[in-house]
N, C-alpha and C positions, 0 to 999 in steps of 0.2 A: 504494500500500500504506500502511496506517495505521502511524503511528509506535508504538514500544513504549510510550511514555507515554500515548498516546491509548487503546490497548488496556487498559492498567492502569486508567485513569480509568473507562472503560466498565465494566470488571469490578467496580470498587468501587461504581459507581452501581447496577448490577444486584444486587449483594449487599445493598446498603443497602435497595433496594426490597423484596427478599425478606424481610429482617429486619423491616422496618416493616409489611409486609402480613401476616406470619405470625400475630401476635396476633389480628388481625381475623378471620382464617380459623378460629381456634379458639374464637371467641365462641359462647356457648351460645344456641341458637335455640329458639323455641317449637316448631318442628317436631321438634327432637330431644327436647324435654321431652314433647311429645304422643306421639310414637311409642314412647318408652320406657315411658310410663305407660298406654298403651292397654290392656294386660292387666288394669289395675285397675278399668276402668269398670264391668263387670258386678258386681263385688264391691262397689264404691262405691255402687251403686244398691240392693243388698239388704243387705249387711253380714252375710250368712248363710254359714256354712261356713268352711273355712280360707281364708286369703288365698292366692290363686294364686301359685305360685313365680315365674311371669313378672312378676307385679306387684312382688314384692319385688326381683327382679333389676333391674327398671326404676327403682325408687326408689333402689337402690344406685348404679346408673349415673348417674342425674341428680345425685345427691349428690356423686359423684366428679367429674363434669364441671363442677359449679358451684364453681370454685376461688377466684374472686375475689368481693369484695363485689358488684360489678356483675353477675356471673353469678348470684349468689344472688338479687339483686333482680329480675333478668330472669326467673329461674325462678319466683319468687314471683308476679310479674305474670302469667306464662303460666298458672300454676295457678289464679289467681283468675279469669282470663278463661275457662278451661276449665270451672271450677265453675259459672259463670253461663251458659255456652253449652250445656252438656250437661244436659238436663232429667232430673230424677229422682235426682240424686246426693244422698246423705245426707252433709251437711257434717260431722256428728260421726264418721261412719265414715271419711271422708277424713282428718280431723284425726288419727285414731288409727292410720292405716296405717304411718307411719314407725316408731313404737314396736313395732307388731306384727311388723314386718320386721327389728327390731333395728338400725334406722338412726336416728342422732341428727341432726336438722336444726336449725339455729339460729333457727327461727321457727315459729310456729303456722300451719298451713295453714288459712286462714280468710279470708272476704271482708273481715273487719274488720282484718286485719293491714295495717299501713302498710309496704308493701314498700320505701319509701325509707329506712327505718331499719334494714333487714336488713343485718347485717355479714357 
């Protein structure tokens, strides 16, 4: 049978592993950005009509998930990659989406944005 101190040490190690791993599990992924912003694609291609509610919800979700500078930089890169990968998107329409949805993001959504400087 394990001694009481061995069990305590094992518990401390397990707790430390969970605490260290938790921030990595919460990191913002491109998959999360893409899935949240998928409802914006058709509007971003045409710019016609009202912005879909699901698009604005996705923009708000991504904005709230991007809590740290690294998260915002990662989201910026994901947006840039999507803008080049998805053909037919109107960059001026994309850049205006946050304000149309009443969301203030700390950088311009544009291929020319230097994501490394996003805070």
